[in-house]
Structure formats: structure tokens, C-alpha cells
C-alpha positions, 0 to 999 in steps of 0.5 A: 762352391765352398760350403761354410757356416753363415756369418752374422753380416751375411744374414741380410743376404740370405733374406735376399736369396730367399726372396729371389728363390721365391720368384719362380713360384709366380709362374705356377700361380703361387704368388702368395709363396713368391710374396712371402717374407723371408725369415726375420734376421733374429730367426736366421741368427738363431740358426746361425748361433746354433751352428745350423745355418750353412751357405754355399759361397761363390769364388768371391766368398759371397753366399749364393745359397743357404740351408737351415736345419734343426733336429726333429725327432732324431733326424736333421730337418731341413727347415729351408734350402734356397738357391739364388736363381742365377746359379740354380741347376748347378748342384748347389742345393744338392751339395748343401743337402749332402753337407747336412747329411754328413754333419747329421751322420757325424751327430748320430742322426738317423735321417734327413727330413723336410716338408715341401710342395708335392707338385712343384717340379723343383720341390718334391720331385727334386728331393725324390731324385736325391733319395727322399721318400714321401711319408703318408699319414700312416707312415710311422716315420711321420713323427709328432714333430713332423706333424707339428711342423705341418700344422704350423705350415698350414696355419701360415697358409702353405696348405693352399697347395699340396704339401708332403713330408719326406725322409731320407735315411742316413746309412754308412757314408755318402 
């Protein structure tokens, strides 16, 4: 897989990837997550224009996964990472995250952060295997920016299932 920035013409493909990646949530009874609309094209384009939208492209250079990130309180916050189920479990999500980690280090950022479902096997347990640690409400690393993201997610209905903020420190080289 080649990781590169997303092009404008690929943004609808990112929406398709997000829809497909949401389907496995049905098996957990999380139909609202599976049915949730992907990010609108204008939002995806905002990430792309800012240089914070990366795709993993197959040998035909077609995106099969993507990652969106934004700076939040001195960290690179993973807003979205989606891998098409047809290519899941091949390390593609990990490769996208490591690409972000390298870019974040180059920018002098201290960590990667994300919010995710605590009990979904391919969410918090997966990120823990990648070196992320959960942040409880008393952790000083749970910044105001992360608290604001959690509030926005709750307003969107995501708090119907246990959620967790996670952080991975960036030190030295990968």
C-alpha cells in the first residue's frame, strides 16, 4: 500500500470507504453507527486542503483506507480512520497511523490522540495494541480540546455506547 494525500476527485471514494467500514457495527447491535452518514464532501475537502487527509492506495492507486487528523492541544488528533472491510486486518490502519505519527513528530507535536468506542474489538483494544493508553477524567492529558470533542460526539449520539479518549506519546523515531 502506498500512503499519500487524498485528491479532490477521491473524496466520494472516502465516503464509500467510511460507509463500508461502518457495516461491521451492525453485528454488535450498533445500527445507528452503521447507518450514520459519512463526513460531507466539503468537510473532507477542508481536511484535504489543510494537508491532513491521507489515503492508503492499492496497486492500482485506488484508495482503500483513509485517515483524517487535526491538531488539538499540541497533539495530532485522529478524527477518522477507516479501512474498507475487503482489505481489513492487513496492517493498513496501522500504516496510516504510523504515517501520521511520523508527520506529527516532524511538526514537533507531542502525541497522537483519538476518541473511540471502548468495547468494540477493532476500536479501543486495537488502539491499545498500537501503544495508545486510555485517559480517564482525572488524567491531565485529557485536555480541554479533547473534552470538547467528547461533548460534540455525545451531542451526535455516540455516547449511547461507552467511549474513551486515548493518547500515544511520540518520542524519538518509530
